[in-house]
N, C-alpha and C positions, 0 to 999 in steps of 0.2 A: 133600144134607142136608134134615132135616125143618124145617118152620117152627116158630118159637119158639111157646110157649103164648101163648094170646090176651093174656093180661096177664103180661108177663115179669117184673113186680115181684112176682108172687103166688109166693111160695116161703116156706118155714118156716126154712131155714137155707142158708148159702152157704159153699162150701169154694173157697178161693183155691188153686189148684195150678199157678198161672203159674211158669214156670221149671223145673218138675219134669217128669221123663220116666218113662216105664213103669218099675216098676209103682207108683210113688208116688202119682199121682192117684187110682188105683183104691184103694190102701190107705187114703188120706185119706177118700175117700167112704165106703168100708165102715165106717170108724170113726164117721163123722158119722151114718150111716144107723142105726147101733146105739143112738144116743142119740134117734132120731126115733120117734114114735107111728106105727102103721100108718096109711096114707093121707096122711102129711105128705110134703111135696115138698123135696127137695134139689137146689140149683143148684150146679154145679161149673164154675168157670172154669179152663180149661188152655190152654197154649200148644203143647203136644205135639200135632202133626197125628195121630199113632197113637192119641191118646185117643178119636177118633171110632169106630174099630173096637173099642177096648178097652172102651168103655162099652156098646156094642151087645151084645158077648159077655158081659159082666159081668152085664147085665140078663137075658139068657137064662139064665145059669147060677144065679143067685141068686133068680130070681122076682120082682125088683122091676121095675116098669114104667118103660121109658125113654120119658117123654112127648114129648121133643122134643131136637133138637140144632140148632146153629146156629153160625155163625162170624161174628165181628165184627172186621174186620181180621185179626190174626194171632191172635186169641183163639177158643177153641172153647167153646161153652156147652152144657152138658148138664143135662137136667132128669130126675131120677129121683123116681119115687113109691114110698115104701116099702111092701113088701108086709104 
């Protein structure tokens, strides 16, 4: 996994997707990104290990930038910059 952003507290919105499995974390992120301005950062917290690959594919398909992914215990953190 990539390193977390230099300042992990620097994001505009957070989505709590703990306990949700595919495709719900992606759907929640997609909805949250729609409410953000271009360039803003979304942090997603998930517990589904499959979310790591899912968010990599999501970023490629949507043109949003996957800034970083990290894991803390059993949680997976994803940082996306809205296109």
